LOLUM-871371 format. One record per atom (N, C-alpha, C, O): residue number from 0; residue in three letters; x, y, z. Coordinates in pm, whole numbers, plus 50000, padded with zeros to 5 digits. Layout:
N
PT     i    aa       x       y       z
PT   NUM   ALA       X       Y       Z
...
% end
This chain:
77
PT     i    aa       x       y       z
PT     0   MET   30633   53677   50479
PT     0   MET   30638   53563   50569
PT     0   MET   30552   53587   50694
PT     0   MET   30484   53498   50744
PT     1   LEU   30558   53710   50743
PT     1   LEU   30478   53744   50861
PT     1   LEU   30329   53737   50828
PT     1   LEU   30249   53698   50912
PT     2   ASP   30293   53776   50704
PT     2   ASP   30153   53768   50663
PT     2   ASP   30102   53624   50662
PT     2   ASP   29988   53597   50698
PT     3   LYS   30190   53532   50621
PT     3   LYS   30151   53390   50622
PT     3   LYS   30130   53341   50764
PT     3   LYS   30036   53265   50791
PT     4   ALA   30216   53383   50856
PT     4   ALA   30202   53341   50996
PT     4   ALA   30073   53396   51056
PT     4   ALA   30002   53324   51126
PT     5   VAL   30044   53522   51029
PT     5   VAL   29921   53583   51081
PT     5   VAL   29798   53514   51021
PT     5   VAL   29700   53489   51091
PT     6   SER   29805   53485   50893
PT     6   SER   29694   53415   50827
PT     6   SER   29674   53276   50887
PT     6   SER   29560   53234   50908
PT     7   PHE   29782   53206   50914
PT     7   PHE   29772   53073   50975
PT     7   PHE   29710   53081   51114
PT     7   PHE   29626   52999   51149
PT     8   ILE   29751   53180   51192
PT     8   ILE   29698   53195   51328
PT     8   ILE   29548   53227   51323
PT     8   ILE   29471   53176   51404
PT     9   LYS   29508   53312   51227
PT     9   LYS   29365   53344   51212
PT     9   LYS   29285   53219   51176
PT     9   LYS   29177   53196   51231
PT    10   GLN   29337   53140   51084
PT    10   GLN   29268   53017   51044
PT    10   GLN   29261   52918   51159
PT    10   GLN   29160   52851   51178
PT    11   LEU   29368   52910   51237
PT    11   LEU   29370   52821   51353
PT    11   LEU   29268   52865   51457
PT    11   LEU   29200   52782   51518
PT    12   THR   29258   52996   51479
PT    12   THR   29160   53050   51574
PT    12   THR   29018   53022   51527
PT    12   THR   28933   52982   51607
PT    13   GLU   28992   53042   51398
PT    13   GLU   28859   53014   51344
PT    13   GLU   28824   52866   51358
PT    13   GLU   28711   52831   51389
PT    14   ALA   28922   52779   51335
PT    14   ALA   28898   52636   51351
PT    14   ALA   28870   52602   51498
PT    14   ALA   28785   52518   51527
PT    15   GLY   28942   52667   51590
PT    15   GLY   28918   52644   51732
PT    15   GLY   28779   52686   51775
PT    15   GLY   28712   52615   51850
PT    16   VAL   28735   52803   51728
PT    16   VAL   28600   52851   51760
PT    16   VAL   28495   52756   51702
PT    16   VAL   28394   52728   51767
PT    17   ALA   28519   52707   51580
PT    17   ALA   28425   52613   51519
PT    17   ALA   28420   52482   51599
PT    17   ALA   28312   52424   51615
PT    18   LEU   28534   52435   51648
PT    18   LEU   28535   52313   51729
PT    18   LEU   28462   52333   51862
PT    18   LEU   28391   52243   51908
PT    19   ILE   28478   52449   51922
PT    19   ILE   28406   52478   52046
PT    19   ILE   28256   52478   52020
PT    19   ILE   28179   52423   52098
PT    20   ALA   28213   52541   51910
PT    20   ALA   28071   52543   51875
PT    20   ALA   28018   52402   51852
PT    20   ALA   27908   52368   51896
PT    21   LEU   28096   52320   51783
PT    21   LEU   28056   52181   51760
PT    21   LEU   28046   52104   51891
PT    21   LEU   27952   52027   51911
PT    22   ALA   28141   52125   51981
PT    22   ALA   28137   52057   52110
PT    22   ALA   28014   52097   52191
PT    22   ALA   27955   52014   52260
PT    23   ILE   27975   52224   52182
PT    23   ILE   27855   52270   52252
PT    23   ILE   27732   52202   52196
PT    23   ILE   27647   52155   52272
PT    24   VAL   27721   52197   52065
PT    24   VAL   27605   52133   52002
PT    24   VAL   27599   51985   52038
PT    24   VAL   27492   51934   52070
PT    25   VAL   27712   51917   52033
PT    25   VAL   27715   51774   52066
PT    25   VAL   27676   51753   52211
PT    25   VAL   27603   51659   52243
PT    26   GLN   27725   51841   52300
PT    26   GLN   27690   51825   52442
PT    26   GLN   27541   51853   52465
PT    26   GLN   27479   51788   52549
PT    27   ILE   27484   51947   52393
PT    27   ILE   27341   51973   52407
PT    27   ILE   27260   51854   52359
PT    27   ILE   27161   51816   52421
PT    28   ILE   27301   51795   52248
PT    28   ILE   27226   51683   52191
PT    28   ILE   27241   51556   52275
PT    28   ILE   27141   51490   52304
PT    29   PHE   27363   51522   52315
PT    29   PHE   27388   51394   52380
PT    29   PHE   27404   51401   52531
PT    29   PHE   27399   51298   52598
PT    30   GLY   27424   51521   52587
PT    30   GLY   27447   51533   52730
PT    30   GLY   27319   51520   52809
PT    30   GLY   27219   51585   52778
PT    31   THR   27320   51436   52910
PT    31   THR   27203   51419   52996
PT    31   THR   27249   51412   53141
PT    31   THR   27363   51378   53170
PT    32   GLY   27159   51443   53230
PT    32   GLY   27187   51429   53372
PT    32   GLY   27263   51549   53427
PT    32   GLY   27285   51649   53360
PT    33   VAL   27302   51534   53554
PT    33   VAL   27373   51642   53624
PT    33   VAL   27511   51661   53565
PT    33   VAL   27552   51773   53537
PT    34   ASP   27584   51551   53546
PT    34   ASP   27717   51558   53484
PT    34   ASP   27699   51532   53337
PT    34   ASP   27693   51417   53293
PT    35   SER   27690   51639   53259
PT    35   SER   27660   51623   53118
PT    35   SER   27785   51620   53032
PT    35   SER   27783   51663   52917
PT    36   SER   27895   51570   53088
PT    36   SER   28016   51561   53008
PT    36   SER   28006   51441   52914
PT    36   SER   27954   51336   52950
PT    37   ILE   28056   51459   52795
PT    37   ILE   28052   51356   52692
PT    37   ILE   28189   51288   52688
PT    37   ILE   28291   51356   52680
PT    38   PRO   28193   51155   52694
PT    38   PRO   28323   51086   52701
PT    38   PRO   28417   51118   52585
PT    38   PRO   28537   51134   52607
PT    39   PHE   28366   51126   52463
PT    39   PHE   28457   51148   52350
PT    39   PHE   28494   51295   52331
PT    39   PHE   28582   51326   52250
PT    40   ILE   28430   51386   52405
PT    40   ILE   28472   51527   52403
PT    40   ILE   28577   51548   52510
PT    40   ILE   28671   51626   52491
PT    41   GLY   28563   51482   52621
PT    41   GLY   28664   51491   52726
PT    41   GLY   28634   51591   52835
PT    41   GLY   28724   51625   52912
PT    42   GLY   28513   51639   52845
PT    42   GLY   28482   51731   52953
PT    42   GLY   28348   51799   52935
PT    42   GLY   28276   51775   52838
PT    43   ASP   28318   51885   53030
PT    43   ASP   28192   51960   53031
PT    43   ASP   28217   52096   52967
PT    43   ASP   28253   52191   53036
PT    44   VAL   28198   52106   52838
PT    44   VAL   28228   52228   52763
PT    44   VAL   28138   52342   52807
PT    44   VAL   28186   52453   52832
PT    45   ILE   28010   52317   52818
PT    45   ILE   27916   52422   52857
PT    45   ILE   27944   52468   53000
PT    45   ILE   27938   52588   53029
PT    46   GLY   27975   52376   53089
PT    46   GLY   28008   52412   53227
PT    46   GLY   28134   52497   53234
PT    46   GLY   28141   52591   53313
PT    47   THR   28233   52464   53152
PT    47   THR   28357   52541   53149
PT    47   THR   28332   52682   53099
PT    47   THR   28383   52779   53155
PT    48   ILE   28254   52695   52993
PT    48   ILE   28222   52828   52940
PT    48   ILE   28141   52908   53041
PT    48   ILE   28164   53028   53057
PT    49   THR   28049   52843   53108
PT    49   THR   27970   52910   53212
PT    49   THR   28059   52959   53325
PT    49   THR   28040   53069   53376
PT    50   ASP   28156   52878   53365
PT    50   ASP   28251   52919   53469
PT    50   ASP   28334   53040   53426
PT    50   ASP   28357   53131   53505
PT    51   ILE   28379   53040   53300
PT    51   ILE   28457   53152   53250
PT    51   ILE   28374   53280   53249
PT    51   ILE   28422   53386   53291
PT    52   VAL   28251   53271   53202
PT    52   VAL   28163   53389   53200
PT    52   VAL   28134   53436   53342
PT    52   VAL   28131   53556   53367
PT    53   GLY   28114   53343   53434
PT    53   GLY   28090   53380   53574
PT    53   GLY   28211   53448   53635
PT    53   GLY   28196   53545   53710
PT    54   THR   28330   53399   53604
PT    54   THR   28453   53460   53656
PT    54   THR   28470   53601   53600
PT    54   THR   28506   53693   53673
PT    55   LEU   28445   53618   53470
PT    55   LEU   28456   53751   53411
PT    55   LEU   28351   53845   53469
PT    55   LEU   28378   53963   53490
PT    56   GLY   28231   53793   53494
PT    56   GLY   28126   53876   53552
PT    56   GLY   28158   53917   53694
PT    56   GLY   28125   54028   53735
PT    57   ALA   28221   53829   53770
PT    57   ALA   28258   53860   53908
PT    57   ALA   28374   53958   53915
PT    57   ALA   28394   54023   54018
PT    58   ALA   28451   53970   53807
PT    58   ALA   28565   54059   53807
PT    58   ALA   28527   54204   53785
PT    58   ALA   28611   54293   53796
PT    59   GLY   28401   54230   53754
PT    59   GLY   28354   54367   53738
PT    59   GLY   28411   54435   53616
PT    59   GLY   28402   54383   53505
PT    60   LEU   28471   54552   53635
PT    60   LEU   28523   54632   53526
PT    60   LEU   28638   54562   53454
PT    60   LEU   28650   54572   53332
PT    61   VAL   28721   54491   53527
PT    61   VAL   28832   54418   53466
PT    61   VAL   28778   54308   53374
PT    61   VAL   28832   54286   53266
PT    62   GLY   28674   54239   53417
PT    62   GLY   28611   54137   53333
PT    62   GLY   28549   54197   53208
PT    62   GLY   28557   54138   53100
PT    63   LEU   28487   54313   53223
PT    63   LEU   28429   54382   53108
PT    63   LEU   28538   54423   53009
PT    63   LEU   28519   54413   52888
PT    64   ALA   28650   54470   53060
PT    64   ALA   28761   54508   52973
PT    64   ALA   28817   54386   52901
PT    64   ALA   28852   54393   52784
PT    65   ALA   28826   54273   52972
PT    65   ALA   28875   54150   52909
PT    65   ALA   28782   54104   52798
PT    65   ALA   28827   54060   52692
PT    66   VAL   28652   54113   52821
PT    66   VAL   28555   54077   52717
PT    66   VAL   28568   54170   52597
PT    66   VAL   28561   54125   52483
PT    67   ALA   28587   54298   52621
PT    67   ALA   28603   54395   52512
PT    67   ALA   28728   54365   52430
PT    67   ALA   28725   54375   52307
PT    68   VAL   28836   54328   52496
PT    68   VAL   28960   54293   52424
PT    68   VAL   28939   54168   52341
PT    68   VAL   28979   54164   52224
PT    69   LEU   28878   54065   52399
PT    69   LEU   28853   53942   52324
PT    69   LEU   28760   53967   52206
PT    69   LEU   28780   53912   52098
PT    70   TYR   28659   54050   52227
PT    70   TYR   28566   54083   52118
PT    70   TYR   28637   54152   52003
PT    70   TYR   28614   54122   51886
PT    71   SER   28724   54245   52038
PT    71   SER   28797   54317   51932
PT    71   SER   28894   54226   51859
PT    71   SER   28916   54243   51739
PT    72   ILE   28952   54130   51929
PT    72   ILE   29044   54036   51863
PT    72   ILE   28968   53948   51765
PT    72   ILE   29015   53927   51653
PT    73   PHE   28853   53896   51805
PT    73   PHE   28778   53806   51718
PT    73   PHE   28710   53878   51602
PT    73   PHE   28679   53815   51502
PT    74   ASN   28686   54007   51613
PT    74   ASN   28619   54080   51507
PT    74   ASN   28717   54159   51419
PT    74   ASN   28674   54236   51333
PT    75   ARG   28844   54140   51440
PT    75   ARG   28944   54206   51357
PT    75   ARG   28944   54143   51217
PT    75   ARG   28942   54020   51205
PT    76   SER   28945   54223   51117
PT    76   SER   28941   54170   50979
PT    76   SER   29078   54148   50923
PT    76   SER   29091   54104   50809
% end
């Protein structure tokens, strides 16, 4: 039962990453101007990701450790 739950969470995470990638592509294709948020996406996806990366970069070693943890989680088989 626990294996099914872990498998479901992995599939949900993969679907979330795929949706984020799709939102980025849609925003690149259709986004124009200073405020490049797309109405049917509901926000500025690229701006949000840029803010997250900037925050992690400003955190120094703690940000680097957070990136390493996230990387290991996403690359776990």
